[in-house]
C-alpha positions as CSV (number, residue, x, y, z in Angstrom):
1,M,28.8,22.0,-32.6
2,A,26.6,22.2,-35.5
3,D,26.1,26.1,-35.1
4,G,29.7,26.6,-34.4
5,R,29.2,27.8,-30.6
6,N,32.2,26.7,-28.2
7,G,30.7,24.0,-26.4
8,F,32.7,24.4,-23.2
9,L,31.1,28.4,-22.8
10,L,27.7,26.5,-23.3
11,L,28.7,24.2,-20.6
12,G,30.1,27.3,-18.5
13,G,26.5,29.3,-19.1
14,L,24.5,26.4,-18.2
15,A,26.3,25.6,-14.6
16,S,26.3,29.2,-14.1
17,I,22.3,29.4,-14.7
18,G,22.8,26.1,-12.2
19,A,24.4,28.2,-9.2
20,G,22.5,31.3,-10.1
21,A,19.3,29.0,-9.4
22,L,20.6,27.6,-6.1
23,H,21.6,30.8,-5.3
24,L,18.0,32.2,-5.8
25,F,16.4,29.0,-4.0
26,A,19.4,29.7,-0.8
27,A,18.2,33.3,-0.4
28,G,14.5,32.1,0.8
29,L,15.8,29.7,3.1
30,H,17.6,32.9,4.4
31,T,15.1,35.4,5.1
32,E,15.9,36.1,8.8
33,H,18.8,37.4,7.6
34,A,17.5,40.5,4.8
35,T,21.1,41.8,4.0
36,L,22.5,38.6,3.3
37,A,19.0,37.5,1.7
38,R,19.2,40.4,-1.0
39,L,23.1,39.5,-2.0
40,M,22.1,36.1,-2.4
41,V,19.6,37.5,-5.2
42,A,21.5,39.9,-6.3
43,L,24.6,37.1,-7.2
44,A,22.4,34.7,-8.4
45,A,20.9,37.5,-11.3
46,V,24.2,38.3,-12.0
47,Q,25.1,34.4,-12.4
48,C,22.3,33.6,-14.5
49,V,22.6,36.5,-16.9
50,A,26.2,35.8,-17.1
51,G,25.4,32.3,-17.7
52,L,22.3,32.9,-20.5
53,L,24.0,35.4,-22.2
54,A,27.5,32.6,-22.8
55,T,25.0,30.3,-24.1
56,L,24.0,32.8,-26.4
57,G,27.0,33.4,-27.8
58,A,31.2,33.3,-27.5
59,R,32.2,37.3,-26.6
60,R,35.1,37.5,-24.8
61,A,33.6,39.8,-22.3
62,V,30.0,37.3,-21.4
63,T,33.3,34.8,-21.3
64,A,35.0,36.9,-18.4
65,A,32.2,37.5,-16.6
66,V,31.1,33.7,-16.0
67,I,34.5,33.3,-14.7
68,G,34.8,36.2,-13.0
69,V,31.5,35.9,-10.8
70,N,31.5,32.6,-10.7
71,L,35.2,32.1,-9.0
72,F,34.2,35.2,-6.3
73,A,31.2,32.9,-5.5
74,A,32.9,29.7,-4.7
75,A,35.8,31.4,-3.2
76,T,33.1,32.9,-0.3
77,W,31.8,29.9,-0.3
78,A,35.6,28.1,0.6
79,Y,36.0,30.8,3.0
80,T,32.5,30.4,5.0
81,R,33.8,27.0,6.2
82,F,35.9,28.2,8.7
83,A,35.3,31.7,8.7
84,S,32.3,34.3,9.5
85,V,31.9,37.8,7.9
86,P,31.1,39.8,10.3
87,W,29.7,42.6,8.3
88,I,26.9,40.5,7.0
89,D,24.8,39.5,9.3
90,G,23.9,35.7,8.5
91,L,27.2,34.7,6.8
92,D,28.1,32.5,9.7
93,A,31.0,29.7,9.6
94,E,29.3,26.3,9.1
95,A,29.8,22.6,7.6
96,P,29.5,22.0,4.1
97,Q,26.3,21.1,3.5
98,F,24.6,19.3,0.2
99,I,23.2,22.5,-1.2
100,D,25.7,24.9,-1.0
101,S,28.6,22.2,-2.1
102,V,26.5,21.6,-5.0
103,C,26.2,25.3,-5.3
104,A,29.7,25.9,-5.1
105,A,30.5,22.9,-7.6
106,L,28.6,23.9,-10.1
107,G,30.1,27.4,-10.0
108,V,33.7,26.2,-10.2
109,L,32.4,23.9,-13.4
110,A,31.4,27.6,-14.4
111,A,34.3,29.2,-14.3
112,V,36.7,26.1,-15.4
113,A,34.5,25.6,-18.7
114,A,34.3,29.4,-19.9
115,G,38.1,29.4,-18.9
116,V,38.9,26.6,-21.6
117,A,36.6,28.9,-23.7
118,L,38.9,31.7,-23.4
119,A,41.7,30.0,-23.9
120,R,40.4,28.0,-26.7
121,P,37.9,29.6,-28.7
122,Q,37.8,27.8,-31.6
123,A,37.1,24.3,-28.6
124,Q,34.2,22.1,-29.5
125,L,32.4,19.6,-27.6
126,P,30.8,16.9,-29.1
127,A,26.8,17.6,-29.3
128,M,26.1,14.2,-27.3
129,Q,28.7,15.2,-24.4
130,T,27.5,18.8,-23.9
131,G,23.6,17.1,-23.7
132,I,24.8,14.7,-21.2
133,A,26.9,17.5,-19.3
134,A,23.8,19.8,-19.1
135,T,21.7,17.4,-18.0
136,A,23.8,16.6,-15.2
137,V,24.0,19.9,-14.5
138,G,20.0,20.3,-14.1
139,V,19.5,16.9,-12.0
140,L,22.3,18.1,-9.3
141,A,20.6,21.9,-9.2
142,V,16.8,19.8,-9.1
143,A,18.5,17.7,-6.0
144,A,20.0,20.5,-4.1
145,M,17.2,22.4,-4.2
146,L,15.1,18.9,-3.1
147,G,17.3,17.9,-0.5
148,G,17.7,21.9,0.6
149,V,13.6,21.8,1.4
150,G,14.3,20.5,5.0
151,H,17.1,22.3,5.6
152,V,16.2,24.4,8.9
153,H,17.4,28.0,9.3
154,S,16.0,30.9,12.2
155,H,13.3,32.3,11.9
156,G,12.6,35.2,14.4
157,D,8.7,35.4,13.8
158,D,7.9,31.8,13.4
159,H,6.2,30.5,16.1
160,A,5.4,27.0,14.9
161,H,6.5,24.6,17.8
162,G,3.7,24.2,19.7
163,D,1.2,22.7,16.9
164,Q,3.1,18.9,16.3
165,A,2.7,17.0,18.9
166,T,6.1,14.6,19.2
167,H,6.3,11.9,21.7
168,G,9.4,11.1,24.0
169,D,9.4,10.0,27.3
170,D,7.3,11.5,29.6
171,H,9.2,10.4,33.1
172,A,12.4,10.0,33.7
173,H,14.2,12.1,31.2
174,G,11.8,15.2,30.3
175,N,12.0,14.1,26.9
176,Q,8.2,15.0,26.2
177,G,6.2,15.2,23.3
178,A,6.5,19.1,21.8
179,H,3.3,20.2,23.1
180,G,2.4,23.7,23.6
181,D,0.3,27.1,22.7
182,H,0.8,29.4,20.2
183,A,-0.1,32.3,22.9
184,D,3.2,30.6,25.3
185,H,5.7,32.2,23.0
186,S,4.6,34.6,20.2
187,A,6.2,36.8,21.8
188,G,9.1,35.6,21.5
189,A,10.8,36.2,25.0
190,Q,9.4,32.4,26.6
191,W,12.8,30.1,27.3
192,P,13.2,27.3,27.0
193,R,10.6,27.0,24.2
194,P,9.5,23.4,22.9
195,F,12.1,22.2,20.2
196,D,11.2,19.9,17.1
197,P,13.8,19.8,13.8
198,A,11.1,19.2,11.4
199,H,10.5,23.1,12.3
200,P,12.7,26.2,11.6
201,I,14.9,27.0,14.6
202,D,13.7,29.5,17.0
203,V,16.1,31.0,19.4
204,S,14.7,34.7,18.6
205,G,13.6,37.2,21.7
206,V,15.1,36.0,24.5
207,P,16.1,38.8,26.7
208,G,19.8,39.1,27.8
209,V,20.7,37.5,24.5
210,T,22.6,39.3,21.9
211,T,22.3,38.5,17.8
212,A,25.4,37.3,17.9
213,Q,24.9,34.9,20.7
214,E,21.6,34.0,18.6
215,Q,23.4,33.2,15.6
216,R,26.2,31.2,17.4
217,A,23.8,28.9,18.8
218,T,21.3,28.8,15.3
219,T,24.6,27.8,13.8
220,L,25.9,25.2,16.6
221,I,21.9,24.1,16.3
222,R,21.9,23.3,12.4
223,S,25.4,22.0,12.1
224,T,24.8,19.4,14.5
225,L,21.5,18.4,12.7
226,D,23.8,18.2,9.4
227,N,26.3,16.3,10.9
228,L,25.3,14.5,13.8
229,P,23.2,11.6,11.6
230,A,27.1,10.5,10.3
231,F,27.3,8.8,14.0
232,A,24.2,7.4,14.1
233,D,25.0,3.5,13.6
234,V,26.1,2.9,17.2
235,R,28.0,-0.1,15.8
236,S,30.4,1.9,14.0
237,V,31.3,4.9,16.2
238,R,33.9,2.7,18.4
239,A,36.5,2.3,15.6
240,L,36.5,6.4,15.7
241,G,37.1,6.0,19.6
242,Y,34.0,6.2,21.4
243,R,33.5,3.8,24.5
244,S,30.1,3.8,26.3
245,I,30.1,4.8,29.6
246,G,28.0,2.1,30.6
247,D,25.1,4.5,31.5
248,S,22.5,2.2,29.4
249,S,20.3,1.5,32.5
250,T,19.3,4.9,32.6
251,G,17.1,4.9,29.7
252,Y,20.1,6.8,27.6
253,E,23.7,5.9,26.7
254,H,26.6,7.8,26.6
255,Y,29.7,7.0,24.1
256,I,32.5,9.6,24.8
257,N,35.9,10.3,22.7
258,S,38.5,10.9,25.4
259,A,41.1,12.4,22.6
260,Y,38.4,14.6,21.7
261,I,38.2,16.2,25.1
262,R,41.7,17.3,24.5
263,D,42.0,17.9,20.9
264,G,41.1,22.0,21.4
265,R,38.5,21.7,18.7
266,F,35.5,23.9,20.8
267,L,31.7,22.7,19.1
268,D,32.6,20.7,16.4
269,S,29.9,19.1,15.4
270,T,32.2,16.4,13.0
271,R,33.9,16.0,16.3
272,P,31.7,15.5,19.2
273,E,33.0,14.9,22.5
274,S,30.2,12.7,23.2
275,L,27.4,10.8,21.4
276,V,23.9,10.2,23.3
277,Y,21.5,7.5,22.3
278,R,18.2,6.6,23.8
279,V,18.2,2.9,24.6
280,D,15.5,0.7,23.2
281,G,16.4,-3.1,24.3
282,P,19.1,-4.0,22.3
283,D,18.7,-1.2,19.6
284,R,20.4,2.8,20.3
285,A,18.8,5.6,18.7
286,L,21.1,8.5,18.2
287,V,19.4,11.4,19.8
288,S,22.0,14.2,21.0
289,A,25.6,15.7,20.9
290,M,27.1,16.3,24.0
291,Y,30.0,18.9,23.1
292,I,32.5,19.0,26.6
293,A,34.7,21.4,26.9
294,E,38.2,21.6,28.3
295,S,37.7,24.8,30.2
296,R,35.7,25.7,33.5
297,I,32.0,26.2,34.0
298,D,32.7,30.1,34.4
299,D,35.2,30.3,31.2
300,P,33.7,33.3,29.1
301,E,34.2,31.4,26.2
302,L,31.7,28.7,27.4
303,V,29.1,31.6,29.0
304,D,29.0,34.1,26.4
305,Y,29.0,31.7,23.7
306,G,25.0,31.8,23.4
307,G,24.2,33.3,26.8
308,S,21.5,31.9,28.6
309,L,20.3,30.0,25.6
310,M,22.8,27.4,26.4
311,Q,22.5,24.9,29.3
312,W,26.3,24.5,30.3
313,H,26.5,21.9,33.2
314,V,28.9,19.4,35.4
315,H,28.6,16.9,37.1
316,D,29.9,15.9,40.5
317,N,28.1,13.2,42.0
318,L,29.2,10.5,39.5
319,C,30.8,7.5,40.8
320,W,33.3,5.9,38.3
321,S,35.0,3.1,38.3
322,S,38.1,1.5,35.5
323,G,36.9,-1.4,33.0
324,T,39.0,-3.0,30.0
325,N,36.6,-0.8,27.7
326,G,37.3,2.5,29.6
327,P,35.3,4.5,32.6
328,R,32.4,3.5,33.2
329,V,29.7,5.1,35.6
330,V,28.8,2.8,38.7
331,G,26.0,4.8,40.1
332,V,26.1,8.3,42.0
333,T,27.4,9.7,45.7
334,D,25.1,8.7,48.8
335,A,24.2,11.5,51.3
336,Q,27.6,11.4,52.9
337,G,29.1,11.7,49.4
338,A,30.6,8.5,49.4
339,C,30.9,6.1,46.5
340,P,30.2,2.5,46.1
341,P,33.8,0.5,47.0
342,G,35.6,-0.1,44.1
343,S,34.8,3.2,42.4
344,I,35.8,7.1,43.2
345,N,33.8,10.5,42.6
346,P,36.5,13.1,41.0
347,G,34.0,15.9,41.5
348,A,33.2,18.2,39.1
349,G,34.1,17.7,35.8
350,N,34.2,19.3,32.3
351,P,31.2,21.7,31.4
352,M,29.6,20.0,29.0
353,V,26.1,20.9,27.0
354,H,23.7,18.5,24.3
355,V,22.6,19.3,21.3
356,W,19.3,17.5,20.1
357,I,18.4,16.1,16.8
358,T,15.2,15.1,18.1
359,A,12.5,16.8,19.5
360,H,12.7,18.0,23.0
361,Q,9.8,19.9,25.4
362,C,12.9,21.6,27.1
363,G,14.5,22.6,24.3
364,P,17.6,21.8,21.5
365,F,20.2,22.8,24.7
366,A,18.5,20.3,27.5
367,A,20.2,18.3,29.7
368,L,19.1,15.3,30.1
369,E,16.3,14.0,32.8
370,G,14.5,17.3,32.6
371,H,16.9,19.2,34.4
372,G,18.6,21.1,31.5
373,A,16.1,23.3,29.8
374,G,18.3,25.9,28.4
375,Q,17.9,28.9,30.0
376,A,21.0,29.3,32.7
377,A,22.3,31.2,35.3
378,I,25.6,31.6,37.1
379,G,25.0,30.8,40.7
380,P,26.6,32.1,43.7
381,D,29.5,28.9,43.6
382,G,30.1,29.9,39.9
383,R,28.1,27.1,38.7
384,R,25.0,26.8,36.4
385,T,21.8,26.3,37.6
386,D,18.6,26.4,35.1
387,V,14.9,27.2,35.1
388,C,13.3,24.5,33.4
389,A,9.5,23.7,33.8
390,H,9.7,20.3,33.1
391,D,11.7,19.2,36.3
392,H,11.6,15.8,36.3
393,S,13.5,13.5,39.4
394,G,17.1,12.5,38.5
395,G,20.6,14.4,38.0
396,H,21.7,16.1,35.4
397,R,23.4,13.6,32.3
């Protein structure tokens, strides 16, 4: 380069500034977790300052700072894809998303480029290549910010769910439009409350629900919103092992992957045990995941995960028959508990819970047909019951 500056260090500095800008942007998405937001702002400041100094000069201390802060940021990101940091509220394990993945990638680029500059102080990059790389860094950072605008996080003081009407099926399945009144849950205690993925996730203020349960429930909703659209094309899920249970006549069709029920994973949004599609003639629209657990309905891991926010339920009245494509639901038991000829009722099966990715009057964990609004309790017989006010005819689905 004409001015003798190390091109790799310049690139590393620009990448560090880009990563810092994304961390600053992300801090605004985590305002419900004050400590985490402050740490993000501090990290962003160090990344930006180190990056700016790196673009102005080639001191070894500056180069080392760029390497250190960006390796730390990238390592923290990698760790929190698999595990939570319990002493920092809100820093929970979650699946990779576009904005944080770009931020981590820019951090790695900054550390690698600065490392090359430290090892080879005289190394140069052609001006055109440096310019192209710098432009790519800027475009990636801006694209990640634009993508993050719609990213949802839990805000305990946000009550915007009730002011936007969204319309669904007002009859058999309880998936009505999300009409409401701000006063209905402005105190934060009402549950279930209307859910709309276009608004921030709000599971706050429910009596008896702990902060840890709020965080786990929010993380599950968020990861489902992020990952479930990968299964939107019903024509492609068969290759992944999903099979319809033949219930499209209800207006919703469940596709179940039996292998995932036995894979030992719990509430994994990248491997949901069941997918729920709304039926519209020959078309299918993905509306919900239905996670199916291997344990019993009263297992503490289920009961304690989201507390009364989550509506775990079982099916004990379904009649199943065998088919070439796997088991299919052919009806429900009659008043005497009997099934139609050629089918059987195996009794209560594995507990399950829905997580919706479309608006639902009865909340993000509502079971179909208006029954599971999210508020649940253990009855004398050990089964979960709900108190959804939007109860319609039909059984749990």
